N, CA, C and O atoms as a printed pandas DataFrame, in Angstrom:
     atom_number atom_name residue_name chain_id  residue_number  x_coord  y_coord  z_coord
0              1         N          MET        A               1   -3.152  -12.569    7.962
1              2        CA          MET        A               1   -1.790  -13.030    9.245
2              3         C          MET        A               1   -1.700  -12.983   10.253
3              4         O          MET        A               1   -0.867  -12.130   10.560
4              5         N          PHE        A               2   -2.156  -13.498   11.133
5              6        CA          PHE        A               2   -1.987  -13.624   12.702
6              7         C          PHE        A               2   -0.720  -13.526   13.443
7              8         O          PHE        A               2   -0.223  -14.599   13.100
8              9         N          LEU        A               3   -0.074  -13.121   14.023
9             10        CA          LEU        A               3    1.100  -14.269   14.495
10            11         C          LEU        A               3    1.164  -13.480   15.968
11            12         O          LEU        A               3    0.873  -12.340   16.330
12            13         N          SER        A               4    1.780  -14.862   16.741
13            14        CA          SER        A               4    1.718  -14.539   18.269
14            15         C          SER        A               4    3.089  -14.076   18.419
15            16         O          SER        A               4    3.710  -13.911   17.369
16            17         N          GLY        A               5    3.698  -13.829   19.539
17            18        CA          GLY        A               5    4.717  -12.786   20.308
18            19         C          GLY        A               5    6.452  -14.531   20.233
19            20         O          GLY        A               5    7.666  -14.722   20.177
20            21         N          CYS        A               6    5.733  -14.884   20.269
21            22        CA          CYS        A               6    6.576  -16.607   21.136
22            23         C          CYS        A               6    6.819  -17.183   19.585
23            24         O          CYS        A               6    6.064  -17.106   18.616
24            25         N          GLY        A               7    8.517  -17.958   19.732
25            26        CA          GLY        A               7    9.019  -18.616   18.556
26            27         C          GLY        A               7    9.363  -18.646   16.880
27            28         O          GLY        A               7    9.658  -19.550   16.098
28            29         N          LEU        A               8    9.097  -16.666   16.709
29            30        CA          LEU        A               8    9.175  -16.254   15.744
30            31         C          LEU        A               8   10.881  -16.369   15.477
31            32         O          LEU        A               8   11.735  -16.004   16.284
32            33         N          VAL        A               9   11.123  -16.949   14.183
33            34        CA          VAL        A               9   12.473  -16.987   13.577
34            35         C          VAL        A               9   13.284  -15.557   13.040
35            36         O          VAL        A               9   14.421  -15.449   12.583
36            37         N          HIS        A              10   12.155  -14.432   13.302
37            38        CA          HIS        A              10   12.551  -13.026   13.198
38            39         C          HIS        A              10   11.560  -12.052   13.339
39            40         O          HIS        A              10   10.524  -12.176   12.685
40            41         N          ASP        A              11   11.670  -11.366   13.881
41            42        CA          ASP        A              11   11.401  -10.640   14.934
42            43         C          ASP        A              11   11.453   -8.817   15.106
43            44         O          ASP        A              11   11.883   -8.423   16.191
44            45         N          GLU        A              12   11.136   -8.006   14.331
45            46        CA          GLU        A              12   11.931   -6.636   14.209
46            47         C          GLU        A              12   11.103   -5.354   13.760
47            48         O          GLU        A              12   10.484   -5.013   12.752
48            49         N          GLN        A              13   11.480   -4.661   15.354
49            50        CA          GLN        A              13   10.369   -3.172   14.536
50            51         C          GLN        A              13   11.223   -2.022   13.792
51            52         O          GLN        A              13   12.352   -1.541   13.693
52            53         N          ILE        A              14    9.821   -1.913   13.315
53            54        CA          ILE        A              14   10.398   -0.829   12.146
54            55         C          ILE        A              14   10.008    0.334   12.525
55            56         O          ILE        A              14   10.928    1.147   12.611
56            57         N          VAL        A              15    9.180    0.640   12.735
57            58        CA          VAL        A              15    8.372    2.074   13.229
58            59         C          VAL        A              15    7.145    1.540   13.897
59            60         O          VAL        A              15    6.523    0.500   13.678
60            61         N          GLY        A              16    6.885    2.778   15.015
61            62        CA          GLY        A              16    5.854    2.604   15.918
62            63         C          GLY        A              16    5.428    0.616   16.109
63            64         O          GLY        A              16    6.235   -0.271   16.388
64            65         N          PRO        A              17    4.155    0.492   15.880
65            66        CA          PRO        A              17    3.575   -0.539   16.399
66            67         C          PRO        A              17    4.220   -2.031   15.000
67            68         O          PRO        A              17    3.982   -3.238   15.039
68            69         N          TYR        A              18    4.875   -1.394   14.165
69            70        CA          TYR        A              18    5.052   -2.111   12.562
70            71         C          TYR        A              18    6.371   -3.259   12.927
71            72         O          TYR        A              18    7.363   -2.868   13.542
72            73         N          ARG        A              19    6.257   -4.421   12.552
73            74        CA          ARG        A              19    7.234   -5.390   12.874
74            75         C          ARG        A              19    7.782   -6.221   11.294
75            76         O          ARG        A              19    6.812   -6.565   10.617
76            77         N          LEU        A              20    8.593   -6.423   10.923
77            78        CA          LEU        A              20    9.014   -7.596   10.388
78            79         C          LEU        A              20    9.717   -8.542   10.956
79            80         O          LEU        A              20   10.907   -8.617   11.263
80            81         N          SER        A              21    8.505   -9.514   11.092
81            82        CA          SER        A              21    8.412  -10.887   11.048
82            83         C          SER        A              21    8.285  -12.092   10.435
83            84         O          SER        A              21    7.398  -12.013    9.585
84            85         N          ALA        A              22    8.773  -13.168   10.483
85            86        CA          ALA        A              22    8.375  -14.779   10.196
86            87         C          ALA        A              22    8.251  -15.629   11.490
87            88         O          ALA        A              22    8.867  -15.454   12.542
88            89         N          ILE        A              23    7.452  -16.458   11.241
89            90        CA          ILE        A              23    6.726  -17.424   11.964
90            91         C          ILE        A              23    8.166  -18.568   12.269
91            92         O          ILE        A              23    8.985  -18.604   13.187
92            93         N          ASP        A              24    7.996  -19.358   11.114
93            94        CA          ASP        A              24    8.867  -20.940   11.155
94            95         C          ASP        A              24   10.473  -20.847   10.253
95            96         O          ASP        A              24   11.551  -21.328   10.603
96            97         N          ILE        A              25   10.082  -19.899    8.766
97            98        CA          ILE        A              25   11.137  -19.896    8.211
98            99         C          ILE        A              25   11.304  -18.113    8.328
99           100         O          ILE        A              25   10.660  -17.364    9.063
100          101         N          ASP        A              26   12.444  -17.736    7.290
101          102        CA          ASP        A              26   12.394  -16.428    7.074
102          103         C          ASP        A              26   12.129  -16.045    5.457
103          104         O          ASP        A              26   12.496  -14.998    4.924
104          105         N          GLU        A              27   11.304  -17.292    4.716
105          106        CA          GLU        A              27   10.665  -17.140    3.704
106          107         C          GLU        A              27    9.225  -16.454    4.003
107          108         O          GLU        A              27    8.448  -16.007    3.159
108          109         N          GLN        A              28    9.085  -16.477    5.190
109          110        CA          GLN        A              28    7.363  -16.102    5.883
110          111         C          GLN        A              28    7.608  -14.984    6.105
111          112         O          GLN        A              28    7.043  -14.899    7.196
112          113         N          MET        A              29    8.227  -13.529    5.842
113          114        CA          MET        A              29    8.376  -12.627    6.575
114          115         C          MET        A              29    7.463  -11.817    5.899
115          116         O          MET        A              29    7.204  -11.795    4.696
116          117         N          GLY        A              30    6.772  -10.812    7.284
117          118        CA          GLY        A              30    6.014  -10.356    6.335
118          119         C          GLY        A              30    5.534   -8.668    7.060
119          120         O          GLY        A              30    5.477   -8.998    8.245
120          121         N          VAL        A              31    5.337   -7.829    7.051
121          122        CA          VAL        A              31    4.978   -6.645    8.011
122          123         C          VAL        A              31    3.577   -7.240    8.769
123          124         O          VAL        A              31    2.746   -7.898    8.143
124          125         N          CYS        A              32    3.439   -6.909   10.214
125          126        CA          CYS        A              32    2.551   -7.196   11.038
126          127         C          CYS        A              32    2.500   -5.688   11.615
127          128         O          CYS        A              32    3.456   -4.926   11.752
128          129         N          TYR        A              33    1.354   -5.488   11.869
129          130        CA          TYR        A              33    0.890   -4.659   13.138
130          131         C          TYR        A              33    0.555   -5.029   14.466
131          132         O          TYR        A              33   -0.474   -5.656   14.717
132          133         N          GLU        A              34    1.638   -4.558   15.613
133          134        CA          GLU        A              34    1.306   -5.523   16.834
134          135         C          GLU        A              34    0.119   -5.184   17.716
135          136         O          GLU        A              34   -0.826   -4.522   17.288
136          137         N          GLN        A              35    0.160   -5.475   18.490
137          138        CA          GLN        A              35   -1.263   -4.966   19.129
138          139         C          GLN        A              35   -1.304   -5.138   20.287
139          140         O          GLN        A              35   -0.925   -6.249   20.659
140          141         N          ARG        A              36   -1.728   -4.234   21.262
141          142        CA          ARG        A              36   -1.420   -4.176   22.835
142          143         C          ARG        A              36   -1.759   -5.349   23.106
143          144         O          ARG        A              36   -1.265   -5.734   24.165
144          145         N          SER        A              37   -2.392   -6.079   22.598
145          146        CA          SER        A              37   -2.479   -7.722   23.856
146          147         C          SER        A              37   -1.643   -8.774   22.806
147          148         O          SER        A              37   -2.235   -9.769   22.388
148          149         N          GLY        A              38   -0.281   -8.511   22.415
149          150        CA          GLY        A              38    1.077   -9.186   22.129
150          151         C          GLY        A              38    1.343   -9.303   20.551
151          152         O          GLY        A              38    2.278   -9.272   19.752
152          153         N          GLY        A              39   -0.480   -9.503   20.602
153          154        CA          GLY        A              39   -0.728  -10.665   19.124
154          155         C          GLY        A              39   -0.009   -9.430   17.706
155          156         O          GLY        A              39    0.082   -8.211   17.852
156          157         N          CYS        A              40    0.391  -10.195   16.474
157          158        CA          CYS        A              40    0.749   -9.076   14.876
158          159         C          CYS        A              40   -0.355   -9.414   14.233
159          160         O          CYS        A              40   -0.491  -10.622   14.036
160          161         N          ILE        A              41   -1.379   -8.541   13.758
161          162        CA          ILE        A              41   -2.277   -8.130   12.909
162          163         C          ILE        A              41   -1.303   -7.648   11.032
163          164         O          ILE        A              41   -0.831   -6.596   10.601
164          165         N          GLY        A              42   -1.418   -9.071   10.449
165          166        CA          GLY        A              42   -0.676   -8.625    9.015
166          167         C          GLY        A              42   -1.593   -8.126    8.054
167          168         O          GLY        A              42   -2.756   -8.292    7.685
168          169         N          ARG        A              43   -0.192   -7.179    7.701
169          170        CA          ARG        A              43    0.003   -5.781    6.880
170          171         C          ARG        A              43   -0.316   -6.085    5.552
171          172         O          ARG        A              43   -1.086   -5.621    4.711
172          173         N          ILE        A              44    0.724   -7.251    5.619
173          174        CA          ILE        A              44    1.896   -7.320    3.688
174          175         C          ILE        A              44    2.329   -8.930    4.094
175          176         O          ILE        A              44    2.646   -9.213    5.249
176          177         N          ASP        A              45    2.304   -9.846    3.101
177          178        CA          ASP        A              45    2.291  -11.254    3.421
178          179         C          ASP        A              45    3.252  -11.313    3.045
179          180         O          ASP        A              45    3.746  -10.348    2.461
180          181         N          GLU        A              46    3.769  -12.206    3.181
181          182        CA          GLU        A              46    5.502  -13.062    2.637
182          183         C          GLU        A              46    5.560  -12.903    1.113
183          184         O          GLU        A              46    4.500  -12.626    0.552
184          185         N          THR        A              47    6.492  -13.022    0.492
185          186        CA          THR        A              47    7.908  -12.791    1.658
186          187         C          THR        A              47    8.861  -11.117    1.053
187          188         O          THR        A              47    9.399  -10.799   -0.007
188          189         N          VAL        A              48    8.629  -10.337    2.555
189          190        CA          VAL        A              48    8.943   -8.959    2.089
190          191         C          VAL        A              48   10.942   -8.868    2.765
191          192         O          VAL        A              48   11.449   -8.793    3.884
192          193         N          PHE        A              49   11.343   -8.915    1.726
193          194        CA          PHE        A              49   12.796   -8.515    1.919
194          195         C          PHE        A              49   13.154   -7.225    2.124
195          196         O          PHE        A              49   14.372   -7.123    2.267
196          197         N          ALA        A              50   12.412   -5.932    2.213
197          198        CA          ALA        A              50   12.829   -5.021    2.011
198          199         C          ALA        A              50   11.859   -3.837    2.404
199          200         O          ALA        A              50   10.696   -3.903    2.007
200          201         N          VAL        A              51   12.351   -2.544    3.309
201          202        CA          VAL        A              51   11.459   -1.665    4.193
202          203         C          VAL        A              51   12.220   -1.037    4.274
203          204         O          VAL        A              51   13.403   -1.151    3.952
204          205         N          GLY        A              52   11.591   -0.141    4.787
205          206        CA          GLY        A              52   12.058    1.776    4.735
206          207         C          GLY        A              52   10.133    2.196    5.756
207          208         O          GLY        A              52    9.005    1.736    5.583
208          209         N          ALA        A              53   10.640    3.129    6.626
209          210        CA          ALA        A              53    9.794    4.029    7.227
210          211         C          ALA        A              53    9.816    5.622    7.719
211          212         O          ALA        A              53   10.837    6.299    7.592
212          213         N          ASP        A              54    8.960    5.990    8.119
213          214        CA          ASP        A              54    8.986    7.128    8.326
214          215         C          ASP        A              54    7.557    7.576    9.302
215          216         O          ASP        A              54    6.515    7.047    9.689
216          217         N          ALA        A              55    8.219    8.808    9.398
217          218        CA          ALA        A              55    6.457    9.118   10.497
218          219         C          ALA        A              55    5.125    9.273    9.954
219          220         O          ALA        A              55    4.144    9.444   10.677
220          221         N          ARG        A              56    5.059    9.198    8.303
221          222        CA          ARG        A              56    3.558    8.731    7.475
222          223         C          ARG        A              56    3.351    7.448    6.809
223          224         O          ARG        A              56    2.234    6.993    6.564
224          225         N          PHE        A              57    5.109    6.540    6.352
225          226        CA          PHE        A              57    4.338    5.468    5.272
226          227         C          PHE        A              57    5.903    5.225    6.242
227          228         O          PHE        A              57    6.905    5.799    6.669
228          229         N          VAL        A              58    4.717    3.078    6.126
229          230        CA          VAL        A              58    5.545    2.162    6.113
230          231         C          VAL        A              58    6.016    1.889    4.467
231          232         O          VAL        A              58    5.050    2.131    3.744
232          233         N          VAL        A              59    7.150    1.480    3.725
233          234        CA          VAL        A              59    7.457    0.983    2.802
234          235         C          VAL        A              59    8.008   -0.707    2.447
235          236         O          VAL        A              59    8.737   -1.151    3.334
236          237         N          ALA        A              60    7.799   -1.460    1.526
237          238        CA          ALA        A              60    7.578   -2.906    1.651
238          239         C          ALA        A              60    8.142   -2.988    0.231
239          240         O          ALA        A              60    7.619   -2.458   -0.749
240          241         N          LYS        A              61    9.524   -3.875    0.227
241          242        CA          LYS        A              61    9.048   -4.767   -1.283
242          243         C          LYS        A              61    8.820   -6.170   -1.172
243          244         O          LYS        A              61    8.960   -6.461    0.015
244          245         N          GLN        A              62    8.566   -7.062   -1.772
245          246        CA          GLN        A              62    8.092   -8.400   -1.709
246          247         C          GLN        A              62    7.907   -9.333   -2.588
247          248         O          GLN        A              62    7.513   -9.003   -3.706
248          249         N          HIS        A              63    8.092  -10.379   -2.353
249          250        CA          HIS        A              63    8.157  -11.129   -3.572
250          251         C          HIS        A              63    7.265  -12.164   -3.335
251          252         O          HIS        A              63    7.433  -12.848   -2.324
252          253         N          PRO        A              64    6.076  -12.468   -4.314
253          254        CA          PRO        A              64    4.682  -12.951   -3.013
254          255         C          PRO        A              64    5.109  -14.523   -3.388
255          256         O          PRO        A              64    5.723  -14.786   -4.422
256          257         N          SER        A              65    4.725  -15.479   -2.464
257          258        CA          SER        A              65    5.139  -16.629   -1.522
258          259         C          SER        A              65    6.745  -17.042   -2.093
259          260         O          SER        A              65    7.122  -18.190   -2.330
260          261         N          ASN        A              66    7.464  -15.941   -2.220
261          262        CA          ASN        A              66    8.898  -16.438   -2.140
262          263         C          ASN        A              66    8.974  -16.061   -4.211
263          264         O          ASN        A              66    9.894  -16.619   -4.809
264          265         N          ASP        A              67    8.531  -15.654   -4.587
265          266        CA          ASP        A              67    8.507  -16.384   -6.038
266          267         C          ASP        A              67    9.146  -14.412   -6.161
267          268         O          ASP        A              67    8.721  -13.279   -5.937
268          269         N          ARG        A              68   10.944  -15.428   -6.892
269          270        CA          ARG        A              68   12.086  -14.247   -6.446
270          271         C          ARG        A              68   11.731  -13.904   -8.003
271          272         O          ARG        A              68   12.609  -13.113   -8.345
272          273         N          THR        A              69   10.916  -14.113   -9.027
273          274        CA          THR        A              69   11.121  -13.440  -10.480
274          275         C          THR        A              69    9.966  -12.302  -10.436
275          276         O          THR        A              69    9.621  -11.766  -11.489
276          277         N          VAL        A              70    9.355  -11.932   -9.162
277          278        CA          VAL        A              70    8.468  -11.000   -9.399
278          279         C          VAL        A              70    8.747  -10.047   -7.851
279          280         O          VAL        A              70    9.083  -10.480   -6.748
280          281         N          VAL        A              71    8.460   -8.622   -8.286
281          282        CA          VAL        A              71    8.714   -8.063   -7.161
282          283         C          VAL        A              71    7.373   -6.888   -6.990
283          284         O          VAL        A              71    6.674   -6.184   -7.717
284          285         N          ASN        A              72    7.490   -7.104   -5.993
285          286        CA          ASN        A              72    5.780   -6.216   -5.484
286          287         C          ASN        A              72    6.145   -5.027   -4.367
287          288         O          ASN        A              72    6.519   -5.306   -3.229
288          289         N          TYR        A              73    5.999   -3.809   -4.803
289          290        CA          TYR        A              73    5.826   -2.555   -3.906
290          291         C          TYR        A              73    4.798   -2.509   -3.319
291          292         O          TYR        A              73    3.895   -2.974   -4.015
292          293         N          PHE        A              74    4.251   -1.951   -1.728
293          294        CA          PHE        A              74    3.366   -1.545   -0.489
294          295         C          PHE        A              74    3.682   -0.813   -0.061
295          296         O          PHE        A              74    4.859   -0.608    0.232
296          297         N          ILE        A              75    2.225    0.284    0.275
297          298        CA          ILE        A              75    2.847    1.862    0.797
298          299         C          ILE        A              75    1.804    1.508    2.302
299          300         O          ILE        A              75    0.624    1.310    2.012
300          301         N          ILE        A              76    2.038    1.447    3.344
301          302        CA          ILE        A              76    1.197    1.392    4.689
302          303         C          ILE        A              76    0.781    3.131    4.990
303          304         O          ILE        A              76    1.710    3.906    5.214
304          305         N          VAL        A              77   -0.190    3.479    4.979
305          306        CA          VAL        A              77   -0.130    5.015    5.188
306          307         C          VAL        A              77   -0.765    5.154    6.612
307          308         O          VAL        A              77   -1.967    5.219    6.869
308          309         N          ILE        A              78    0.292    5.187    7.487
309          310        CA          ILE        A              78    0.210    5.152    8.766
310          311         C          ILE        A              78   -0.522    5.734    9.618
311          312         O          ILE        A              78   -0.653    5.355   10.782
312          313         N          ALA        A              79   -1.282    7.096    8.917
313          314        CA          ALA        A              79   -2.289    7.796    9.695
314          315         C          ALA        A              79   -3.867    7.274    9.317
315          316         O          ALA        A              79   -4.948    7.518    9.854
316          317         N          ASN        A              80   -3.535    6.539    8.278
317          318        CA          ASN        A              80   -5.018    5.792    8.054
318          319         C          ASN        A              80   -5.371    4.154    8.902
319          320         O          ASN        A              80   -6.414    3.500    8.919
320          321         N          ASP        A              81   -3.799    3.840    9.650
321          322        CA          ASP        A              81   -3.986    2.462   10.412
322          323         C          ASP        A              81   -4.315    2.456   11.785
323          324         O          ASP        A              81   -4.505    3.488   12.429
324          325         N          SER        A              82   -4.397    1.155   12.310
325          326        CA          SER        A              82   -4.950    1.356   13.322
326          327         C          SER        A              82   -5.345   -0.147   14.152
327          328         O          SER        A              82   -5.879   -1.091   13.569
328          329         N          GLU        A              83   -5.035   -0.154   15.361
329          330        CA          GLU        A              83   -5.207   -2.183   15.726
330          331         C          GLU        A              83   -6.024   -3.185   14.867
331          332         O          GLU        A              83   -5.884   -4.275   14.311
332          333         N          LEU        A              84   -7.540   -1.613   15.187
333          334        CA          LEU        A              84   -8.821   -2.350   14.725
334          335         C          LEU        A              84   -9.108   -1.962   12.902
335          336         O          LEU        A              84  -10.182   -2.183   12.342
336          337         N          ALA        A              85   -7.985   -1.408   12.278
337          338        CA          ALA        A              85   -8.454   -1.431   11.048
338          339         C          ALA        A              85   -8.522   -2.092    9.775
339          340         O          ALA        A              85   -7.640   -2.923    9.557
340          341         N          ASP        A              86   -9.501   -1.866    8.779
341          342        CA          ASP        A              86   -9.234   -2.903    7.794
342          343         C          ASP        A              86   -8.131   -2.390    7.237
343          344         O          ASP        A              86   -8.016   -1.173    7.093
344          345         N          PRO        A              87   -7.242   -3.203    6.878
345          346        CA          PRO        A              87   -5.599   -3.077    6.375
346          347         C          PRO        A              87   -6.088   -2.624    4.819
347          348         O          PRO        A              87   -5.211   -2.101    4.131
348          349         N          SER        A              88   -7.461   -2.796    4.206
349          350        CA          SER        A              88   -7.478   -2.655    3.028
350          351         C          SER        A              88   -7.306   -0.890    2.803
351          352         O          SER        A              88   -7.174   -0.474    1.652
352          353         N          LYS        A              89   -7.315   -0.179    3.654
353          354        CA          LYS        A              89   -7.929    1.275    3.899
354          355         C          LYS        A              89   -6.604    2.015    4.173
355          356         O          LYS        A              89   -6.384    3.211    3.979
356          357         N          SER        A              90   -5.638    0.945    4.731
357          358        CA          SER        A              90   -4.285    1.912    4.747
358          359         C          SER        A              90   -3.724    1.487    4.178
359          360         O          SER        A              90   -2.944    2.328    3.732
360          361         N          VAL        A              91   -3.383   -0.178    3.494
361          362        CA          VAL        A              91   -1.898   -0.810    2.693
362          363         C          VAL        A              91   -2.738   -0.625    1.066
363          364         O          VAL        A              91   -3.779   -1.179    0.715
364          365         N          ILE        A              92   -1.761    0.471    0.172
365          366        CA          ILE        A              92   -1.334    0.607   -1.165
366          367         C          ILE        A              92   -0.661   -0.290   -1.736
367          368         O          ILE        A              92    0.536   -0.342   -1.455
368          369         N          GLY        A              93   -1.302   -1.405   -2.846
369          370        CA          GLY        A              93   -0.729   -2.103   -2.922
370          371         C          GLY        A              93   -0.645   -3.785   -3.494
371          372         O          GLY        A              93   -0.211   -4.359   -2.496
372          373         N          PRO        A              94   -0.810   -4.695   -4.421
373          374        CA          PRO        A              94    0.976   -4.087   -4.969
374          375         C          PRO        A              94    1.102   -3.429   -5.926
375          376         O          PRO        A              94    0.268   -3.613   -6.813
376          377         N          LEU        A              95    1.584   -2.966   -6.027
377          378        CA          LEU        A              95    2.361   -2.092   -7.312
378          379         C          LEU        A              95    3.485   -2.273   -7.650
379          380         O          LEU        A              95    4.365   -2.861   -7.020
380          381         N          SER        A              96    3.567   -1.599   -9.052
381          382        CA          SER        A              96    4.595   -2.121   -9.812
382          383         C          SER        A              96    5.747   -1.862   -9.492
383          384         O          SER        A              96    5.637   -1.898   -8.266
384          385         N          GLU        A              97    7.153   -1.539   -9.765
385          386        CA          GLU        A              97    8.055   -0.713   -9.629
386          387         C          GLU        A              97    7.591    0.792  -10.234
387          388         O          GLU        A              97    7.321    1.733   -9.489
388          389         N          ALA        A              98    7.534    0.877  -11.948
389          390        CA          ALA        A              98    6.689    2.245  -12.311
390          391         C          ALA        A              98    5.897    2.695  -11.278
391          392         O          ALA        A              98    6.390    3.560  -10.554
392          393         N          ALA        A              99    4.747    2.295  -11.036
393          394        CA          ALA        A              99    4.073    2.496  -10.060
394          395         C          ALA        A              99    4.233    2.892   -8.823
395          396         O          ALA        A              99    3.619    3.603   -8.027
396          397         N          TYR        A             100    5.121    2.321   -8.840
397          398        CA          TYR        A             100    5.474    2.863   -7.465
398          399         C          TYR        A             100    6.528    3.779   -7.184
399          400         O          TYR        A             100    6.737    4.223   -6.056
400          401         N          ARG        A             101    7.258    4.095   -8.293
401          402        CA          ARG        A             101    8.127    5.197   -8.473
402          403         C          ARG        A             101    7.498    6.706   -8.773
403          404         O          ARG        A             101    7.963    7.818   -8.525
404          405         N          ASP        A             102    6.225    6.292   -9.420
405          406        CA          ASP        A             102    5.165    7.831   -9.233
406          407         C          ASP        A             102    4.770    7.942   -8.102
407          408         O          ASP        A             102    4.634    8.992   -7.473
408          409         N          LYS        A             103    4.521    6.700   -7.698
409          410        CA          LYS        A             103    4.005    6.960   -5.831
410          411         C          LYS        A             103    5.102    7.929   -5.326
411          412         O          LYS        A             103    4.804    8.985   -4.766
412          413         N          SER        A             104    6.258    7.575   -5.520
413          414        CA          SER        A             104    7.141    7.837   -4.540
414          415         C          SER        A             104    7.548    9.609   -4.515
415          416         O          SER        A             104    7.388   10.418   -3.600
416          417         N          GLN        A             105    7.947    9.744   -5.475
417          418        CA          GLN        A             105    7.889   11.131   -6.498
418          419         C          GLN        A             105    6.887   12.272   -5.703
419          420         O          GLN        A             105    7.167   13.416   -5.344
420          421         N          SER        A             106    5.425   11.398   -5.552
421          422        CA          SER        A             106    4.747   11.634   -5.149
422          423         C          SER        A             106    3.934   12.333   -3.730
423          424         O          SER        A             106    3.012   13.108   -3.473
424          425         N          LEU        A             107    4.759   11.650   -3.171
425          426        CA          LEU        A             107    4.319   11.744   -1.864
426          427         C          LEU        A             107    5.739   11.549   -0.573
427          428         O          LEU        A             107    5.689   11.356    0.642
428          429         N          ARG        A             108    6.549   11.661   -1.234
429          430        CA          ARG        A             108    8.187   11.686   -0.854
430          431         C          ARG        A             108    8.058   10.771    0.216
431          432         O          ARG        A             108    8.058   10.884    1.441
432          433         N          LEU        A             109    7.897    9.404   -0.948
433          434        CA          LEU        A             109    7.963    8.271    0.671
434          435         C          LEU        A             109    9.358    7.861    1.203
435          436         O          LEU        A             109   10.268    8.326    0.518
436          437         N          PRO        A             110    9.640    7.318    1.956
437          438        CA          PRO        A             110   10.382    6.565    2.887
438          439         C          PRO        A             110   11.454    6.042    1.681
439          440         O          PRO        A             110   10.899    5.423    0.773
440          441         N          THR        A             111   12.905    6.211    1.561
441          442        CA          THR        A             111   13.736    4.960    1.428
442          443         C          THR        A             111   13.694    3.665    1.822
443          444         O          THR        A             111   13.036    3.183    2.744
444          445         N          PHE        A             112   14.380    3.171    1.127
445          446        CA          PHE        A             112   14.532    1.173    1.884
446          447         C          PHE        A             112   15.591    1.225    2.586
447          448         O          PHE        A             112   16.623    1.253    1.915
448          449         N          THR        A             113   15.781    1.260    4.255
449          450        CA          THR        A             113   16.831    1.368    4.700
450          451         C          THR        A             113   17.029   -0.035    5.117
451          452         O          THR        A             113   18.164   -0.454    5.341
452          453         N          ARG        A             114   16.033   -0.746    5.226
453          454        CA          ARG        A             114   16.646   -2.228    5.905
454          455         C          ARG        A             114   16.577   -3.927    4.352
455          456         O          ARG        A             114   15.599   -3.858    3.607
456          457         N          THR        A             115   16.946   -4.379    4.257
457          458        CA          THR        A             115   17.226   -5.177    3.471
458          459         C          THR        A             115   17.949   -6.570    3.751
459          460         O          THR        A             115   19.140   -6.861    3.861
460          461         N          ILE        A             116   16.732   -7.349    3.826
461          462        CA          ILE        A             116   17.650   -8.751    3.976
462          463         C          ILE        A             116   17.866   -9.881    2.912
463          464         O          ILE        A             116   17.037  -10.674    2.465
464          465         N          ALA        A             117   19.507   -9.714    2.557
465          466        CA          ALA        A             117   19.973  -10.027    1.621
466          467         C          ALA        A             117   19.533  -11.589    1.075
467          468         O          ALA        A             117   19.566  -12.021   -0.077
468          469         N          SER        A             118   19.220  -12.094    2.008
469          470        CA          SER        A             118   19.436  -13.621    2.118
470          471         C          SER        A             118   17.655  -13.689    1.558
471          472         O          SER        A             118   17.121  -14.796    1.622
472          473         N          LEU        A             119   16.907  -12.623    1.088
473          474        CA          LEU        A             119   15.385  -12.954    0.736
474          475         C          LEU        A             119   15.253  -12.721   -0.654
475          476         O          LEU        A             119   14.496  -13.349   -1.394
476          477         N          GLU        A             120   16.216  -11.550   -1.078
477          478        CA          GLU        A             120   16.468  -10.094   -1.787
478          479         C          GLU        A             120   16.779  -11.631   -3.324
479          480         O          GLU        A             120   17.085  -11.304   -4.471
């Protein structure tokens, strides 16, 4: 996923270069890494409906392709990511709720601080 900086229906900074963005409709909401050139490279595809972050991690809850019967969990390890990094080196997931809970305890993940109720 590659997003440009104009014409977005939603564009919100999460932490550092990470953005919560949707191009045409909110159901396209995803997490991307903002490049210095202004573009944004996808990290977690649609439909992201909750995020949280600290200096070490970005966490997200996602309904894949807006299928609200499924909830996937993702973790971005900020130290492993960069503008040109392969996302498979920094993004953990999709995870089940049980697997996410285990990782959350062992890694001391941040809480979900932003939820988009219309996508939940």
